[in-house]
DSSP file (Angstrom, degrees, kcal/mol; ACC not computed):
  #  RESIDUE AA STRUCTURE BP1 BP2  ACC     N-H-->O    O-->H-N    N-H-->O    O-->H-N    TCO  KAPPA ALPHA  PHI   PSI    X-CA   Y-CA   Z-CA
    1    1 A M              0   0    0      0, 0.0     2,-0.3     0, 0.0    54,-0.0   0.000 360.0 360.0 360.0 127.9   -8.5  -19.8    2.2
    2    2 A E        -     0   0    0     52,-0.0    54,-0.3     1,-0.0     2,-0.3  -0.656 360.0-166.0 -81.9 136.1   -5.2  -19.7    0.4
    3    3 A T        -     0   0    0     -2,-0.3     2,-0.3    52,-0.1    52,-0.3  -0.797   6.8-156.5-120.0 164.2   -3.1  -16.6    0.9
    4    4 A R  E     -A   54   0A   0     50,-2.9    50,-1.9    -2,-0.3     2,-0.4  -0.921  21.0-117.1-134.0 159.1   -0.1  -15.1   -0.8
    5    5 A I  E     +A   53   0A   0     -2,-0.3    74,-2.9    48,-0.2     2,-0.3  -0.829  40.0 172.3 -94.7 136.1    2.7  -12.7    0.2
    6    6 A A  E     -AB  52  78A   0     46,-2.4    46,-2.6    -2,-0.4     2,-0.5  -0.971  27.8-140.7-141.3 157.6    2.7   -9.4   -1.8
    7    7 A L  E     -AB  51  77A   0     70,-2.7    70,-2.6    -2,-0.3     2,-0.6  -0.987  14.0-160.9-118.6 123.5    4.6   -6.1   -1.6
    8    8 A I  E     -AB  50  76A   0     42,-2.9    42,-2.2    -2,-0.5     2,-0.5  -0.926   6.0-157.9-105.4 117.1    2.6   -3.0   -2.4
    9    9 A G  E     -AB  49  75A   0     66,-3.3    66,-1.8    -2,-0.6     2,-0.4  -0.822  11.2-169.4 -94.6 132.4    4.8    0.0   -3.3
   10   10 A I  E     -AB  48  74A   0     38,-2.9    38,-2.9    -2,-0.5     2,-0.5  -0.982  11.6-164.8-125.9 128.5    3.1    3.3   -2.8
   11   11 A I  E     -AB  47  73A   0     62,-2.7    62,-2.3    -2,-0.4     2,-0.6  -0.971   8.8-160.7-113.4 124.2    4.3    6.7   -4.0
   12   12 A V  E     +AB  46  72A   0     34,-3.0    34,-1.9    -2,-0.5    60,-0.2  -0.912  13.5 178.5-108.0 114.4    2.6    9.7   -2.4
   13   13 A E  S    S+     0   0    0     58,-2.9     2,-0.4    -2,-0.6    59,-0.1   0.541  75.0  38.5 -94.3  -9.1    3.0   13.0   -4.3
   14   14 A D    >   -     0   0    0     57,-0.6     3,-2.1    56,-0.2    -1,-0.2  -0.938  67.7-149.7-143.6 118.8    0.9   15.1   -1.9
   15   15 A N  G >  S+     0   0    0     -2,-0.4     3,-1.7     1,-0.3     4,-0.3   0.645  91.7  78.6 -64.1 -13.8    1.0   14.6    1.8
   16   16 A A  G 3  S+     0   0    0      1,-0.3     3,-0.4     2,-0.1     4,-0.3   0.737  88.1  59.8 -64.8 -21.1   -2.6   15.8    2.1
   17   17 A S  G <> S+     0   0    0     -3,-2.1     4,-2.1     1,-0.2    -1,-0.3   0.515  78.9  92.6 -81.8  -5.7   -3.5   12.2    0.9
   18   18 A S  H <> S+     0   0    0     -3,-1.7     4,-2.7     1,-0.2     5,-0.2   0.865  80.4  53.5 -61.7 -40.7   -1.8   10.7    3.9
   19   19 A E  H  > S+     0   0    0     -3,-0.4     4,-2.2    -4,-0.3    -1,-0.2   0.926 110.5  46.8 -62.1 -44.9   -4.9   10.5    6.1
   20   20 A R  H  > S+     0   0    0     -4,-0.3     4,-2.1     2,-0.2    -1,-0.2   0.896 112.0  51.4 -64.3 -39.1   -6.8    8.6    3.5
   21   21 A I  H  X S+     0   0    0     -4,-2.1     4,-2.7     1,-0.2     5,-0.2   0.942 110.5  47.7 -61.6 -48.4   -3.9    6.2    2.9
   22   22 A N  H  X S+     0   0    0     -4,-2.7     4,-2.4     1,-0.2    -1,-0.2   0.868 109.7  53.9 -63.2 -36.3   -3.7    5.5    6.6
   23   23 A N  H  X S+     0   0    0     -4,-2.2     4,-1.8     2,-0.2    -1,-0.2   0.918 111.2  44.9 -62.2 -44.8   -7.5    5.0    6.8
   24   24 A V  H  X S+     0   0    0     -4,-2.1     4,-1.2     2,-0.2    -2,-0.2   0.930 113.8  49.4 -66.7 -45.4   -7.3    2.4    4.0
   25   25 A L  H  < S+     0   0    0     -4,-2.7     3,-0.4     1,-0.2    -2,-0.2   0.895 109.6  52.0 -61.2 -40.0   -4.3    0.6    5.5
   26   26 A H  H >< S+     0   0    0     -4,-2.4     3,-1.5     1,-0.2     4,-0.2   0.887 104.3  57.5 -62.1 -39.6   -6.0    0.5    8.9
   27   27 A E  H 3< S+     0   0    0     -4,-1.8     3,-0.3     1,-0.3    -1,-0.2   0.815 115.1  36.8 -59.3 -32.6   -9.0   -1.1    7.3
   28   28 A Y  T >X S+     0   0    0     -4,-1.2     3,-2.2    -3,-0.4     4,-0.7   0.148  81.7 121.7-105.8  16.0   -6.8   -3.9    6.0
   29   29 A G  G X4  +     0   0    0     -3,-1.5     3,-0.7     1,-0.3    -1,-0.2   0.772  62.8  65.9 -55.5 -32.1   -4.6   -4.0    9.1
   30   30 A Q  G 34 S+     0   0    0     -3,-0.3    -1,-0.3     1,-0.2    -2,-0.1   0.711 106.9  42.2 -65.5 -18.2   -5.3   -7.7    9.9
   31   31 A Y  G <4 S+     0   0    0     -3,-2.2    22,-2.5    21,-0.0     2,-0.5   0.552  89.9 104.0-102.1 -11.8   -3.5   -8.7    6.7
   32   32 A I  E <<  -C   52   0A   0     -3,-0.7    20,-0.3    -4,-0.7     3,-0.1  -0.606  42.4-177.0 -82.5 123.8   -0.5   -6.3    6.9
   33   33 A V  E     -     0   0A   0     18,-2.5     2,-0.3    -2,-0.5    19,-0.2   0.846  67.5 -31.6 -83.3 -38.8    2.7   -8.0    8.0
   34   34 A G  E     -C   51   0A   0     17,-1.3    17,-3.1     2,-0.0    -1,-0.3  -0.971  52.6-154.9-172.9 162.9    4.7   -4.7    8.0
   35   35 A R  E     -C   50   0A   0     -2,-0.3     2,-0.4    15,-0.2    15,-0.2  -0.996   1.6-166.6-150.7 150.5    5.1   -1.4    6.5
   36   36 A M  E     -C   49   0A   0     13,-2.3    13,-2.7    -2,-0.3     2,-0.4  -0.993   5.4-165.9-139.6 127.8    7.9    1.2    6.0
   37   37 A G  E     -C   48   0A   0     -2,-0.4    11,-0.2    11,-0.2    -2,-0.0  -0.945   3.2-173.5-117.5 139.2    7.5    4.8    4.9
   38   38 A V  E     -C   47   0A   0      9,-2.9     9,-2.6    -2,-0.4     2,-0.3  -0.970  15.9-144.1-131.3 117.5   10.3    7.1    3.8
   39   39 A P  E     -C   46   0A   0      0, 0.0     2,-0.6     0, 0.0     7,-0.3  -0.624   6.2-157.8 -77.3 138.9    9.9   10.8    3.0
   40   40 A Y  E >>> -C   45   0A   0      5,-3.4     5,-1.6    -2,-0.3     4,-1.2  -0.797  12.9-179.7-116.5  87.3   12.0   11.9    0.1
   41   41 A H  T 345S+     0   0    0     -2,-0.6    -1,-0.2     1,-0.3     3,-0.1   0.789  73.7  64.7 -60.9 -33.7   12.2   15.7    0.9
   42   42 A K  T 345S+     0   0    0      1,-0.2    -1,-0.3    -3,-0.1    -2,-0.0   0.863 116.1  29.8 -59.0 -37.3   14.4   16.5   -2.2
   43   43 A R  T <45S-     0   0    0     -3,-1.1    -1,-0.2     2,-0.2    -2,-0.2   0.497 107.2-121.4-100.2  -8.9   11.5   15.5   -4.5
   44   44 A G  T  <5S+     0   0    0     -4,-1.2     2,-0.3     1,-0.3    -3,-0.2   0.801  75.1 108.1  72.7  28.3    8.6   16.4   -2.1
   45   45 A I  E   < - C   0  40A   0     -5,-1.6    -5,-3.4   -31,-0.1     2,-0.4  -0.788  57.7-138.3-127.2 171.6    7.2   12.8   -2.1
   46   46 A S  E     -AC  12  39A   0    -34,-1.9   -34,-3.0    -7,-0.3     2,-0.5  -0.980   9.6-151.4-128.7 147.7    7.0    9.9    0.2
   47   47 A V  E     -AC  11  38A   0     -9,-2.6    -9,-2.9    -2,-0.4     2,-0.4  -0.979  12.7-171.6-120.4 126.5    7.5    6.2   -0.6
   48   48 A I  E     -AC  10  37A   0    -38,-2.9   -38,-2.9    -2,-0.5     2,-0.5  -0.959   8.0-162.2-121.6 136.0    5.7    3.5    1.4
   49   49 A S  E     -AC   9  36A   0    -13,-2.7   -13,-2.3    -2,-0.4     2,-0.5  -0.970   9.6-171.2-114.3 128.7    6.3   -0.3    1.2
   50   50 A V  E     -AC   8  35A   0    -42,-2.2   -42,-2.9    -2,-0.5     2,-0.5  -0.980   9.8-156.6-123.3 123.6    3.5   -2.6    2.6
   51   51 A I  E     -AC   7  34A   0    -17,-3.1   -18,-2.5    -2,-0.5   -17,-1.3  -0.866  20.5-176.2 -97.2 130.5    4.0   -6.3    3.0
   52   52 A I  E     -AC   6  32A   0    -46,-2.6   -46,-2.4    -2,-0.5     2,-0.5  -0.971  24.4-161.5-133.4 142.3    0.7   -8.2    3.0
   53   53 A D  E     +A    5   0A   0    -22,-2.5     2,-0.3    -2,-0.4   -48,-0.2  -0.923  50.1 109.0-122.3 100.9   -0.3  -11.8    3.5
   54   54 A A  E     -A    4   0A   0    -50,-1.9   -50,-2.9    -2,-0.5    -2,-0.1  -0.922  69.3 -67.0-159.5 176.4   -3.8  -12.2    2.1
   55   55 A S     >  -     0   0    0     -2,-0.3     4,-2.4   -52,-0.3     5,-0.2  -0.308  51.2-106.7 -70.8 162.0   -5.9  -13.7   -0.7
   56   56 A N  H  > S+     0   0    0    -54,-0.3     4,-2.7     1,-0.2     5,-0.2   0.890 120.8  54.6 -55.0 -41.8   -5.6  -12.4   -4.2
   57   57 A D  H  > S+     0   0    0      1,-0.2     4,-2.3     2,-0.2    -1,-0.2   0.905 109.7  45.2 -61.3 -44.1   -9.0  -10.7   -3.8
   58   58 A V  H  > S+     0   0    0      2,-0.2     4,-2.6     1,-0.2     5,-0.2   0.911 113.2  50.1 -68.8 -42.0   -7.9   -8.8   -0.7
   59   59 A I  H  X S+     0   0    0     -4,-2.4     4,-2.6     1,-0.2     5,-0.2   0.932 113.3  46.1 -61.8 -46.2   -4.6   -7.8   -2.1
   60   60 A S  H  X S+     0   0    0     -4,-2.7     4,-2.6    -5,-0.2    -1,-0.2   0.892 112.0  51.7 -62.8 -40.9   -6.2   -6.5   -5.3
   61   61 A S  H  X S+     0   0    0     -4,-2.3     4,-2.5    -5,-0.2    -2,-0.2   0.931 111.6  45.7 -62.7 -46.6   -8.9   -4.6   -3.3
   62   62 A L  H  X S+     0   0    0     -4,-2.6     4,-2.4     2,-0.2     5,-0.2   0.954 114.8  47.1 -62.5 -50.4   -6.3   -2.9   -1.1
   63   63 A S  H  X S+     0   0    0     -4,-2.6     4,-2.4    -5,-0.2    -1,-0.2   0.898 112.9  50.0 -58.7 -42.3   -4.1   -1.9   -4.0
   64   64 A G  H  X S+     0   0    0     -4,-2.6     4,-1.0    -5,-0.2    -1,-0.2   0.915 110.1  49.4 -63.7 -44.4   -7.1   -0.7   -6.0
   65   65 A K  H  < S+     0   0    0     -4,-2.5     4,-0.4     1,-0.2     3,-0.4   0.899 112.9  47.5 -61.6 -41.8   -8.4    1.4   -3.1
   66   66 A L  H >< S+     0   0    0     -4,-2.4     3,-1.4     1,-0.2    -1,-0.2   0.911 109.2  53.9 -65.8 -42.1   -5.0    3.0   -2.6
   67   67 A G  H 3< S+     0   0    0     -4,-2.4    -1,-0.2     1,-0.3     5,-0.2   0.687 100.7  60.8 -68.4 -17.7   -4.6    3.7   -6.3
   68   68 A M  T 3< S+     0   0    0     -4,-1.0    -1,-0.3    -3,-0.4    -2,-0.2   0.580  80.9 101.6 -84.6  -9.9   -7.9    5.6   -6.4
   69   69 A I  S X  S-     0   0    0     -3,-1.4     3,-1.3    -4,-0.4   -52,-0.1  -0.600  87.1-103.6 -74.4 131.5   -6.6    8.2   -3.9
   70   70 A P  T 3  S+     0   0    0      0, 0.0   -56,-0.2     0, 0.0    -1,-0.1  -0.254 102.1  13.5 -55.5 140.2   -5.6   11.4   -5.7
   71   71 A H  T 3  S+     0   0    0      1,-0.2   -58,-2.9   -58,-0.1   -57,-0.6   0.721 102.8 115.6  66.5  25.4   -1.8   11.9   -6.0
   72   72 A V  E <   -B   12   0A   0     -3,-1.3     2,-0.4   -60,-0.2   -60,-0.2  -0.989  43.3-171.2-126.5 131.7   -1.1    8.3   -5.1
   73   73 A S  E     -B   11   0A   0    -62,-2.3   -62,-2.7    -2,-0.4     2,-0.3  -0.958   8.3-172.4-119.7 140.9    0.5    5.6   -7.3
   74   74 A T  E     -B   10   0A   0     -2,-0.4     2,-0.3   -64,-0.2   -64,-0.2  -0.938  13.4-175.8-132.2 155.7    0.7    2.0   -6.5
   75   75 A K  E     -B    9   0A   0    -66,-1.8   -66,-3.3    -2,-0.3     2,-0.4  -0.973  14.6-151.6-146.9 135.6    2.3   -1.1   -7.9
   76   76 A T  E     -B    8   0A   0     -2,-0.3     2,-0.5   -68,-0.2   -68,-0.2  -0.914   6.1-167.2-115.6 136.2    1.9   -4.6   -6.5
   77   77 A V  E     -B    7   0A   0    -70,-2.6   -70,-2.7    -2,-0.4     2,-0.3  -0.987  13.3-152.5-120.0 126.6    4.5   -7.5   -6.7
   78   78 A Y  E     -B    6   0A   0     -2,-0.5   -72,-0.2   -72,-0.2     2,-0.1  -0.764  11.0-128.0-100.4 143.6    3.3  -11.0   -5.8
   79   79 A S        -     0   0    0    -74,-2.9    -1,-0.0    -2,-0.3   -72,-0.0  -0.420  16.1-128.9 -76.4 163.3    5.4  -13.8   -4.4
   80   80 A K              0   0    0      1,-0.2    -1,-0.1    -2,-0.1    -2,-0.0   0.512 360.0 360.0 -87.2  -5.6    5.3  -17.2   -6.1
   81   81 A I              0   0    0    -76,-0.1    -1,-0.2     0, 0.0   -78,-0.1   0.441 360.0 360.0 -84.6 360.0    4.7  -18.9   -2.8
């Protein structure tokens, strides 16, 4: 199976969504290379970056599941490698 590196940017506008986000990320944990979360208290949001090494289908599935969580926005950037 061919895999790609991707970065999923996540903006969380309501911390009540955090548990659902963590559950989804845990479900895909075997593909996650690393993640970093930064709370931005001034705006009342959190920003999470997730690096993933997986097939296109897995990356799309993860991004889609995260994007369906209320008060969560995602954007995925794929490497050319």
